[in-house]
C-alpha positions in Angstrom: 14.4 30.1 3.9 16.3 27.0 2.9 14.4 25.0 5.4 11.1 26.3 4.0 12.1 25.4 0.4 12.9 21.9 1.6 9.6 21.5 3.4 7.6 22.4 0.3 9.1 19.8 -1.9 7.4 16.5 -2.7 10.6 14.5 -2.5 11.2 15.6 1.1 7.8 14.3 2.2 8.1 11.1 0.1 11.4 10.5 2.0 9.8 11.2 5.3 7.0 8.7 4.7 9.5 6.1 3.6 11.6 6.6 6.7 8.5 6.5 8.9 7.2 3.2 7.5 9.4 0.8 9.5 9.0 2.9 12.6 5.2 2.6 12.3 5.3 -1.2 12.1 7.6 -1.5 15.1 5.8 1.2 17.1 2.5 -0.5 16.6 4.0 -3.8 17.7 5.5 -2.2 20.9 2.2 -0.4 21.6 0.3 -3.7 21.4 2.7 -5.2 23.9 2.6 -2.3 26.3 -1.2 -2.0 26.1 -1.4 -5.6 27.4 1.0 -4.7 30.3 4.4 -5.9 28.9 7.3 -3.7 28.1 9.2 -5.3 25.2 12.8 -4.1 25.1 13.6 -6.9 22.7 12.4 -4.7 19.9 15.8 -3.7 18.6 17.0 -7.2 18.2 13.7 -8.4 16.8 13.9 -5.8 14.1 17.4 -7.0 13.3 16.3 -10.7 13.0 13.3 -9.6 11.0 15.5 -7.7 8.6 17.8 -10.7 8.2 15.2 -13.4 8.0 13.1 -11.6 5.3 16.1 -10.7 3.2 17.6 -14.2 3.4 14.4 -15.9 2.5 14.1 -13.7 -0.7 17.8 -14.2 -1.4 17.2 -18.0 -1.3 14.5 -17.7 -3.9 11.2 -17.1 -2.2 8.8 -14.3 -3.1 8.8 -10.9 -1.4 5.6 -11.5 0.5 6.9 -14.9 1.6 9.9 -13.1 2.9 7.7 -10.7 4.9 5.9 -13.8 6.3 9.2 -15.4 7.2 10.4 -12.2 8.9 7.1 -12.0 10.9 7.4 -15.6 12.0 11.0 -15.1 13.2 9.9 -12.1 15.2 7.0 -14.1 16.7 9.4 -16.8 17.8 11.5 -14.4 19.7 8.3 -12.8 21.0 7.2 -16.2 22.3 10.5 -16.5 24.1 10.1 -13.0 25.7 6.4 -13.7 26.6 7.2 -17.1 28.1 9.8 -15.7 30.4 8.0 -12.5 31.5 4.3 -13.4 31.6 3.9 -16.8 33.3 7.2 -16.7 35.1 7.2 -13.0 36.0 10.9 -12.4 35.2 12.1 -8.9 34.8 10.8 -7.4 31.6 13.9 -5.1 31.4 16.4 -7.9 31.7 14.5 -10.4 29.4 14.0 -7.7 26.8 17.7 -6.8 26.7 18.6 -10.5 26.6 16.2 -11.0 23.6 17.8 -8.1 21.8 21.3 -9.5 22.3 20.2 -13.1 21.4 18.3 -12.0 18.3 21.2 -9.8 17.1 23.7 -12.6 17.7 21.5 -15.1 16.0 21.3 -13.0 12.9 25.0 -12.5 12.9 25.7 -16.2 13.3 23.3 -17.2 10.6 24.7 -14.6 8.2 28.3 -15.8 8.7 27.3 -19.5 8.4 25.1 -18.9 5.3 27.5 -16.6 3.5 31.0 -17.3 4.8 32.9 -16.1 1.7 30.9 -13.0 1.1 32.7 -9.7 1.6 29.8 -7.4 0.7 26.1 -8.1 1.3 24.4 -9.6 -1.8 21.5 -7.7 -3.2 17.9 -8.7 -3.8 15.1 -7.3 -5.9 13.1 -5.3 -3.3 9.5 -4.0 -3.4 9.1 -1.3 -6.1 7.1 1.9 -5.7 3.5 1.6 -6.9 1.6 4.8 -8.0 -2.1 4.9 -7.1 -3.9 6.3 -10.1 -5.2 9.9 -9.8 -4.1 10.2 -6.1 -0.4 10.0 -7.0 -0.8 13.1 -9.2 -1.9 15.4 -6.3 0.6 18.1 -5.5 3.1 17.2 -2.8 1.0 14.7 -1.0 0.5 12.6 -4.1 4.2 11.5 -4.5 4.6 11.5 -0.7 1.7 9.1 0.2 0.5 7.5 -3.0 3.7 6.6 -4.9 5.2 4.3 -2.3 5.9 0.6 -2.0 3.3 -2.0 -0.9 4.8 -2.2 2.6 4.4 1.5 3.2 0.7 1.2 2.3 0.4 -1.7 4.6 2.0 0.2 7.5 -0.6 3.0 7.2 -3.5 0.6 6.8 -2.3 -1.2 10.0 -2.7 2.1 12.0 -6.4 2.0 11.3 -6.6 -1.8 11.9 -4.9 -1.7 15.2 -6.9 1.3 16.4 -10.2 -0.4 15.3 -9.2 -3.7 17.1 -8.1 -1.9 20.3 -11.2 0.4 20.6 -14.0 -1.3 18.7 -13.7 -5.0 19.5 -14.1 -7.2 22.5 -10.5 -8.5 21.9 -9.2 -4.9 22.1 -11.1 -4.3 25.3 -9.7 -7.4 26.9 -6.2 -6.5 25.8 -6.4 -3.0 27.2 -7.9 -4.3 30.4 -5.0 -6.7 30.8 -2.7 -3.7 30.9 -4.9 -1.7 33.1 -6.7 -4.0 35.5 -5.8 -7.7 35.0 -7.8 -8.8 38.0 -11.0 -7.6 36.3 -10.0 -9.6 33.2 -9.6 -12.7 35.3 -13.0 -12.0 37.0 -14.6 -12.2 33.5 -13.2 -15.7 33.1 -10.5 -14.7 30.6 -6.9 -15.7 30.8 -4.6 -12.7 31.5 -1.6 -14.9 30.7 -3.0 -15.9 27.2 -3.9 -12.3 26.4 -0.5 -10.9 27.4 1.4 -13.7 25.6 -0.6 -13.3 22.5 -0.1 -9.5 22.5 3.7 -9.9 22.8 3.9 -12.5 20.1 1.8 -10.5 17.6 3.5 -7.3 18.5 6.9 -8.9 18.0 5.8 -10.1 14.6 5.0 -6.5 13.6 8.4 -5.3 14.9 10.1 -7.9 12.7 8.2 -6.7 9.7 9.5 -3.2 10.5 13.0 -4.6 10.3 12.1 -6.5 7.0 11.0 -3.2 5.5 14.6 -2.0 5.7 16.0 -4.9 3.7 13.1 -5.5 1.4 11.8 -2.0 0.6 14.2 0.8 1.8 17.4 -1.1 0.8 18.1 -4.2 -1.2 20.7 -5.9 1.1 21.3 -6.6 4.8 23.9 -5.1 7.0 24.0 -5.2 10.8 24.0 -1.4 11.4 20.8 -0.8 9.4 18.4 -0.8 12.3 20.6 1.7 14.1 18.6 2.4 17.2 15.2 2.5 15.5 13.8 0.1 18.1 14.6 2.4 21.0 13.1 5.3 19.1 9.9 3.3 18.7 9.6 2.8 22.5 9.8 6.5 22.9 7.2 7.0 20.1 4.7 4.8 22.1 5.1 7.2 25.0 4.9 10.2 22.7 1.7 8.9 21.3 0.2 8.3 24.8 -0.3 4.6 23.8 -2.6 5.5 21.0 -2.0 4.2 17.5 -2.8 7.4 15.6 -0.7 9.7 17.7 2.2 7.2 17.8 2.2 7.0 14.0 2.1 10.8 13.8 5.2 10.8 16.1 6.9 8.4 13.7 6.2 10.7 10.8 7.5 13.7 12.8 10.7 11.9 13.7 11.1 10.8 10.0 10.6 14.4 8.8 13.4 15.6 11.2 15.6 12.8 9.9 14.9 13.6 6.2 15.4 17.3 6.9 18.9 16.8 8.5 20.0 14.8 5.4 19.0 17.7 3.1 20.4 20.4 5.3 23.9 18.7 5.0 23.7 19.4 1.3 23.0 23.1 1.7 25.7 25.8 2.2 25.0 25.4 5.9 26.4 21.9 5.6 29.8 23.3 4.6 30.0 25.3 7.8 28.3 23.2 10.5 29.8 19.8 11.4 27.6 16.9 10.1 27.4 15.4 13.6 25.2 18.4 14.5 22.7 17.6 11.8 22.7 13.9 12.9 21.7 15.1 16.3 18.8 17.2 15.2 16.0 14.5 14.9 16.9 13.0 18.3 17.1 16.4 20.0 13.7 17.4 18.5 12.2 14.0 19.4 13.4 14.3 23.0 11.8 17.8 23.3 8.6 16.6 21.8 8.6 13.5 24.0 9.1 15.7 27.1 6.2 18.0 26.1 3.8 15.2 25.2 4.6 12.6 27.9 3.7 15.0 30.8 0.0 14.4 30.0 0.3 10.7 29.0 -1.4 8.1 31.1 0.7 5.0 31.4 -1.2 1.7 31.4 -1.7 1.0 35.1 -0.4 -2.6 35.1 2.5 -2.0 32.7 5.5 -4.1 33.8 3.6 -5.5 36.8 3.5 -9.3 36.7 0.1 -11.0 37.3 -0.4 -14.3 39.1 -3.7 -16.0 38.8 -5.9 -15.6 41.8 -4.2 -12.4 43.0 -6.1 -9.2 43.7 
């Protein structure tokens, strides 16, 4: 009964949408990479560097949207590094991805210590503020949940449609999907598989970084190193959960966020006084694993995912 009462509150769904927003950015970025045939395990570190770069830019006096652009640029630079090592040189995507995660995280840590050597607690910035859409925000439950959020949340949901449209309704999307399914056919059409894959990784990494920037510029108002907290790895699982489709992957992000928001509220109920809080922290991950197992059995992996392609090979 307590769970049902929680699920029927507008504040619960507002929190779920807010928690899902950075996951949507990063999941779409990973999906673009994998659709082109590249597994990007650098996502965790790229989210960290995006969170730091966007926050630091705003802290130094730039506007919020400029901070978002700086975060995206930082993510794209690390995406370029990942793409350069894995696409033309064909190095292990697992090893390079983990290396990028470590490098990006270490870069953020080093830059933070150099920029703010005397700071004991992270300085705060003025983050994006919620904006209520007239009329729609007054709808019961869904109004406060979907139409009284910050600009970055609206952007995240708009990008779901944009990415889906580009992937399935444009020649660019067809070429990108073909690069992840049958790169030889792409080359036969006179297109560069290397350019398509590198472009996908760079753009996808930029979106991952914006997901990290959401945490410092919309969800919170400061930067700390534990804030990403495994969200990047969750996004990789969400791509599989969504069968490499933007809409389904975003739905998975919202589902995970709902589990996360639920466990926080359950800790505040009488049940929370009896059950150890670690059990509640496990709930969203356990439920996500179960959903992933059920959904992934019918998922079709891009045929050329993680398979290097050399020009002229068949």
